[in-house]
C-alpha positions as CSV (number, residue, x, y, z in Angstrom):
1,X,0.1,11.3,25.5
2,X,-1.4,9.3,28.6
3,X,-4.5,10.5,27.8
4,X,-5.0,9.7,24.2
5,X,-3.3,5.9,25.0
6,X,-6.1,4.9,27.3
7,X,-8.9,6.1,24.8
8,X,-7.0,3.4,22.5
9,X,-9.5,0.0,21.7
10,X,-6.8,-1.6,23.8
11,X,-7.3,-0.1,26.8
12,X,-11.2,-1.1,26.6
13,X,-12.4,-2.2,30.0
14,X,-11.2,-6.1,30.8
15,X,-13.5,-9.0,32.9
16,X,-11.4,-9.5,35.7
17,X,-13.1,-12.7,36.2
18,X,-11.9,-13.9,32.6
19,X,-8.2,-12.7,33.1
20,X,-8.0,-14.7,36.2
21,X,-9.6,-17.6,34.2
22,X,-7.8,-17.5,30.9
23,X,-4.4,-16.0,32.1
24,X,-2.1,-15.6,29.2
25,X,-5.0,-16.9,26.7
26,X,-7.2,-14.0,28.0
27,X,-6.9,-12.7,24.1
28,X,-8.7,-15.7,22.9
29,X,-11.4,-15.4,25.2
30,X,-12.5,-11.9,24.8
31,X,-15.4,-10.7,26.9
32,X,-17.0,-7.4,26.4
33,X,-19.7,-4.8,27.7
34,X,-20.2,-3.2,23.9
35,X,-23.3,-3.7,21.1
36,X,-22.0,-7.2,20.4
37,X,-21.3,-10.1,22.1
38,X,-18.0,-12.5,20.6
39,X,-19.5,-15.5,19.3
40,X,-16.8,-17.3,17.8
41,X,-13.1,-17.1,16.3
42,X,-11.8,-18.9,14.2
43,X,-7.7,-17.9,13.1
44,X,-7.4,-16.4,9.4
45,X,-10.7,-17.2,8.2
46,X,-13.6,-15.4,10.4
47,X,-14.7,-13.5,13.6
48,X,-18.3,-13.6,14.5
49,X,-20.1,-11.1,17.0
50,X,-24.1,-11.2,18.0
51,X,-26.1,-8.3,19.1
52,X,-25.7,-8.1,22.8
53,X,-29.4,-7.9,24.0
54,X,-28.6,-6.7,27.3
55,X,-26.7,-3.7,26.1
56,X,-27.3,-0.5,27.6
57,X,-28.7,1.8,24.5
58,X,-31.4,-0.2,23.2
59,X,-31.8,2.3,20.0
60,X,-27.9,0.7,19.1
61,X,-26.9,-1.9,18.0
62,X,-29.0,-2.5,14.7
63,X,-27.2,-5.7,12.9
64,X,-28.1,-9.2,14.4
65,X,-24.8,-10.6,14.0
66,X,-21.3,-9.5,11.7
67,X,-18.5,-11.6,10.6
68,X,-15.2,-10.4,10.2
69,X,-14.0,-12.4,7.8
70,X,-10.5,-12.9,6.5
71,X,-9.7,-12.9,3.1
72,X,-5.7,-11.8,2.5
73,X,-5.7,-10.8,-1.4
74,X,-7.5,-7.3,-2.3
75,X,-8.8,-8.5,-5.4
76,X,-10.7,-11.6,-3.8
77,X,-12.0,-9.4,-1.4
78,X,-13.5,-7.4,-3.9
79,X,-14.9,-10.4,-6.2
80,X,-16.5,-11.2,-2.9
81,X,-18.4,-8.2,-2.2
82,X,-19.5,-8.1,-5.9
83,X,-21.1,-11.4,-5.4
84,X,-23.0,-10.4,-2.2
85,X,-20.3,-12.9,-0.2
86,X,-19.2,-10.2,2.1
87,X,-21.4,-6.7,2.5
88,X,-18.2,-4.2,3.0
89,X,-13.8,-4.1,2.3
90,X,-11.3,-3.0,3.1
91,X,-8.4,-2.5,1.3
92,X,-9.4,-1.5,-2.3
93,X,-6.7,-0.8,-4.9
94,X,-6.8,2.5,-6.3
95,X,-7.0,0.7,-9.7
96,X,-10.4,-0.8,-8.8
97,X,-11.8,2.8,-7.7
98,X,-13.4,3.4,-11.0
99,X,-15.1,0.0,-11.6
100,X,-16.5,-0.1,-8.1
101,X,-18.3,3.5,-9.0
102,X,-19.7,2.5,-12.1
103,X,-21.5,-0.9,-10.2
104,X,-24.9,0.2,-9.6
105,X,-25.1,-2.1,-6.4
106,X,-21.8,-0.4,-4.9
107,X,-20.5,2.2,-3.1
108,X,-16.9,3.9,-1.6
109,X,-16.1,5.0,1.9
110,X,-13.1,6.9,2.3
111,X,-11.2,6.5,5.9
112,X,-9.6,9.3,6.9
113,X,-6.3,9.9,6.5
114,X,-3.6,9.2,9.2
115,X,-0.8,7.2,8.3
116,X,1.9,7.4,6.5
117,X,4.1,5.3,4.1
118,X,8.1,5.7,3.6
119,X,11.2,4.1,2.6
120,X,13.4,3.5,5.5
121,X,17.1,3.0,5.2
122,X,19.1,0.9,8.4
123,X,21.3,3.7,9.3
124,X,24.0,1.1,10.8
125,X,24.3,-0.2,7.6
126,X,27.0,1.4,5.0
127,X,26.4,3.5,3.0
128,X,23.4,4.2,4.9
129,X,25.1,5.5,7.8
130,X,25.9,8.7,5.9
131,X,23.1,11.3,6.2
132,X,24.5,13.0,3.0
133,X,23.4,9.4,0.7
134,X,20.2,9.5,2.6
135,X,19.5,13.1,1.5
136,X,20.7,12.3,-2.2
137,X,18.4,9.5,-2.3
138,X,15.4,11.6,-0.6
139,X,16.0,13.7,-3.6
140,X,15.9,10.7,-6.2
141,X,12.2,9.9,-5.8
142,X,9.3,11.3,-7.6
143,X,6.7,10.9,-5.4
144,X,4.2,12.2,-7.2
145,X,5.0,9.9,-10.2
146,X,4.2,7.0,-7.4
147,X,1.0,9.0,-6.1
148,X,-0.2,9.1,-10.1
149,X,0.3,5.7,-10.7
150,X,-0.6,3.5,-7.8
151,X,-2.9,5.5,-5.0
152,X,-5.3,6.9,-8.1
153,X,-4.5,10.5,-6.7
154,X,-5.7,9.3,-3.1
155,X,-2.7,10.4,-1.3
156,X,-0.5,13.4,-0.7
157,X,3.3,13.4,-1.0
158,X,5.1,13.1,2.7
159,X,7.8,15.7,3.7
160,X,7.3,14.6,7.6
161,X,6.5,11.4,9.5
162,X,4.1,12.9,11.2
163,X,0.6,13.5,9.1
164,X,-0.9,16.8,8.5
165,X,-3.8,15.9,9.8
166,X,-2.3,15.8,13.6
167,X,-1.5,18.7,16.0
168,X,2.3,19.3,16.0
169,X,2.8,19.1,12.1
170,X,5.6,21.2,10.9
171,X,4.4,22.3,7.8
172,X,7.2,25.1,7.2
173,X,9.3,22.3,6.1
174,X,10.1,22.3,2.8
175,X,9.9,19.2,1.0
176,X,13.1,17.3,-0.6
177,X,12.0,18.4,-4.5
178,X,12.7,15.7,-6.8
179,X,16.3,16.6,-8.3
180,X,18.9,14.0,-9.9
181,X,21.3,16.4,-10.2
182,X,21.3,17.6,-6.5
183,X,21.1,13.9,-5.4
184,X,24.3,13.3,-7.7
185,X,25.8,15.9,-6.1
186,X,25.5,14.9,-2.8
187,X,26.7,11.3,-3.7
188,X,30.0,12.6,-5.1
189,X,30.3,14.9,-1.5
190,X,29.6,11.5,0.3
191,X,32.5,9.8,-1.6
192,X,30.1,7.5,-4.2
193,X,30.7,9.6,-7.4
194,X,29.9,6.3,-9.2
195,X,26.8,5.2,-7.2
196,X,26.9,2.3,-5.6
197,X,24.9,-1.2,-5.1
198,X,22.3,-2.3,-2.5
199,X,19.4,-4.1,-1.6
200,X,16.0,-2.5,-1.2
201,X,13.0,-4.4,0.5
202,X,9.8,-4.7,-1.1
203,X,6.4,-5.1,1.2
204,X,4.8,-8.3,0.1
205,X,0.9,-7.2,1.3
206,X,-1.0,-4.8,0.5
207,X,-1.7,-2.0,3.3
208,X,-3.4,1.4,2.9
209,X,0.0,3.4,2.8
210,X,1.1,0.6,0.2
211,X,-1.5,-1.0,-1.8
212,X,1.2,-2.7,-4.1
213,X,5.0,-2.7,-3.0
214,X,6.5,-4.7,-5.3
215,X,5.3,-1.8,-8.0
216,X,6.4,0.8,-6.3
217,X,10.1,-0.8,-5.4
218,X,10.1,-0.7,-8.7
219,X,9.7,2.7,-9.8
220,X,12.3,3.5,-7.2
221,X,14.3,1.1,-8.4
222,X,14.6,2.7,-11.7
223,X,14.9,6.5,-9.8
224,X,17.9,4.9,-8.1
225,X,19.5,4.1,-11.3
226,X,19.4,7.7,-13.0
227,X,21.8,8.8,-9.9
228,X,24.0,5.5,-10.3
229,X,22.8,4.0,-7.4
230,X,21.8,-0.3,-8.4
231,X,19.4,-1.5,-6.3
232,X,18.4,-5.4,-6.2
233,X,14.5,-5.8,-5.4
234,X,14.3,-8.5,-2.1
235,X,11.0,-9.6,-0.3
236,X,10.3,-12.4,1.6
237,X,6.7,-13.3,3.1
238,X,5.2,-11.3,5.6
239,X,6.2,-12.7,9.1
240,X,10.0,-13.1,7.8
241,X,10.0,-9.7,6.2
242,X,8.7,-7.8,9.5
243,X,11.5,-10.2,11.7
244,X,14.6,-9.4,9.3
245,X,13.8,-5.5,9.1
246,X,13.5,-5.3,12.8
247,X,16.4,-7.2,13.2
248,X,18.5,-4.5,11.1
249,X,19.1,-7.3,8.1
250,X,17.5,-4.9,5.2
251,X,20.1,-1.6,3.7
252,X,16.4,0.1,2.4
253,X,12.6,-1.1,3.0
254,X,9.2,-0.4,2.1
255,X,6.9,0.0,5.5
256,X,4.3,2.3,6.8
257,X,2.2,2.8,9.8
258,X,-1.4,3.7,10.8
259,X,-1.8,6.0,13.9
260,X,-3.0,4.4,17.0
261,X,-4.4,7.6,18.8
262,X,-4.1,10.5,17.1
263,X,-1.0,11.8,19.3
264,X,2.5,12.8,17.5
265,X,4.1,10.6,19.9
266,X,2.5,7.9,18.5
267,X,4.7,8.4,15.2
268,X,7.8,10.0,16.0
269,X,9.1,8.7,19.3
270,X,7.4,4.7,18.2
271,X,8.7,4.7,14.8
272,X,12.1,7.1,15.0
273,X,13.4,7.2,19.2
274,X,16.3,5.4,20.4
275,X,14.0,3.5,22.6
276,X,12.3,1.5,20.2
277,X,15.4,0.4,18.5
278,X,14.3,-3.3,17.5
279,X,11.1,-2.3,17.9
280,X,9.2,0.0,15.3
281,X,12.2,2.1,14.8
282,X,13.2,-0.6,12.1
283,X,15.8,2.0,10.6
284,X,17.7,1.7,13.7
285,X,18.2,5.7,13.8
286,X,19.5,6.9,17.1
287,X,19.9,10.5,18.0
288,X,20.3,11.7,21.6
289,X,19.1,15.5,20.7
290,X,15.7,14.0,19.0
291,X,15.5,11.4,22.1
292,X,15.2,14.6,24.5
293,X,12.7,16.5,22.8
294,X,10.6,13.8,22.6
295,X,10.9,12.7,26.4
296,X,9.7,16.4,27.1
297,X,7.1,15.8,24.8
298,X,6.0,13.1,26.7
299,X,6.4,14.8,30.0
300,X,4.7,18.3,29.6
301,X,0.8,18.5,30.0
302,X,0.9,21.5,27.8
303,X,-0.1,20.4,24.3
304,X,1.0,24.1,23.2
305,X,4.8,23.6,24.2
306,X,4.4,19.7,23.1
307,X,3.6,21.0,19.8
308,X,6.4,22.8,19.4
309,X,8.7,20.4,20.5
310,X,7.3,18.0,17.7
311,X,7.8,20.5,15.1
312,X,11.6,20.7,16.2
313,X,11.6,17.0,16.3
314,X,10.3,17.1,12.9
315,X,13.0,19.5,12.0
316,X,15.8,17.4,13.4
317,X,14.5,14.6,11.3
318,X,14.5,16.3,7.9
319,X,17.9,17.0,8.4
320,X,19.2,13.6,9.4
321,X,16.5,11.8,7.0
322,X,16.5,8.2,8.2
323,X,13.4,7.9,5.7
324,X,12.3,9.0,1.8
325,X,8.6,9.6,3.4
326,X,6.8,8.8,0.4
327,X,2.9,9.4,1.3
328,X,-0.2,10.0,3.4
329,X,-3.0,8.1,1.5
330,X,-6.8,8.1,1.5
331,X,-7.5,4.7,2.4
332,X,-10.8,3.0,0.6
333,X,-13.7,0.6,1.4
334,X,-16.2,-0.2,-0.3
335,X,-19.4,-1.6,0.7
336,X,-23.3,-2.5,-0.6
337,X,-25.2,0.7,-1.8
338,X,-27.9,-0.2,1.3
339,X,-25.0,0.4,3.9
340,X,-25.7,3.3,6.1
341,X,-24.3,4.8,9.0
342,X,-21.0,3.6,9.0
343,X,-18.2,6.3,9.1
344,X,-14.9,4.6,8.8
345,X,-12.3,5.9,11.9
346,X,-8.8,6.6,11.3
347,X,-7.2,4.1,13.2
348,X,-9.2,1.4,11.8
349,X,-10.9,0.6,15.4
350,X,-14.7,0.8,13.7
351,X,-17.8,1.6,15.4
352,X,-20.7,-0.5,13.7
353,X,-23.2,-0.1,16.8
354,X,-25.5,2.3,14.3
355,X,-24.7,0.3,10.9
356,X,-27.8,-0.9,9.2
357,X,-29.0,-1.6,5.8
358,X,-32.0,0.6,4.5
């Protein structure tokens, strides 16, 4: 994955002089060579950029200034858009799409889907150390009902940790069907004929792959109850949530991921390999066979061989089921009808040099 890693925004050319001057505070004093110049950064408020008059391509940029505003709530962001306080917003609630379409001053933008929303199970905690329990919970979640209720139909049911837009996706895998009878049979086989009690952690913030963690958790809670699993929903502020989940403190938790570079490694190795336990592998899933497959896939430059290895990895993960893969969403943005030249990027690393107002 090295070449794709190099193409990520974080590997843009950096100023040696700025690194030497600012050291560890380099990120607080960005220096670039792009179409816009850094002007100001007020954490949790705004980032201001201005046109770089010395940029090599004088046909771009087309805007004199760009201001990124931090507005945490989706609904507040939409209000700011409608009043003209901002021109473009990310993070549209699916329930607001129709009202945006009905507003003559606004239009919808679709970001190409390269994400996954999932229910993770901490595999070092009982009873989630038993794959039959994990498979039972996979059978007990009605993903289509979640998509219809909270994604406005702008999502597809997930069966793999990898989105179907990436090479190496294994479409031959059969998704666990919503089957409460089968779920109960698996629980009985695992030694839990009457179910069990657990805590289900709900994300406190909206994300493109998880627009309303609490409401989605409530649907899953209701589904689990039908097979005798009594789930208590808990949540924390976002920073605490991430910290506690990374320490393996959750029974099961809602989480997701938007890809960084379009490589399968960025999903499967990053999120599910034993190397990343305590990092982005929140399930603490550890499997030597999976690890060997992923390291080989990292080491072979032949993309066809890599794709086959990632398909094998997905077969293994389907069997072991450390997740209930939920959805691959199509994130929605909204903006002024006058915006031209804007194409949302799958990773969220936006290229704004060609954007203008007609």
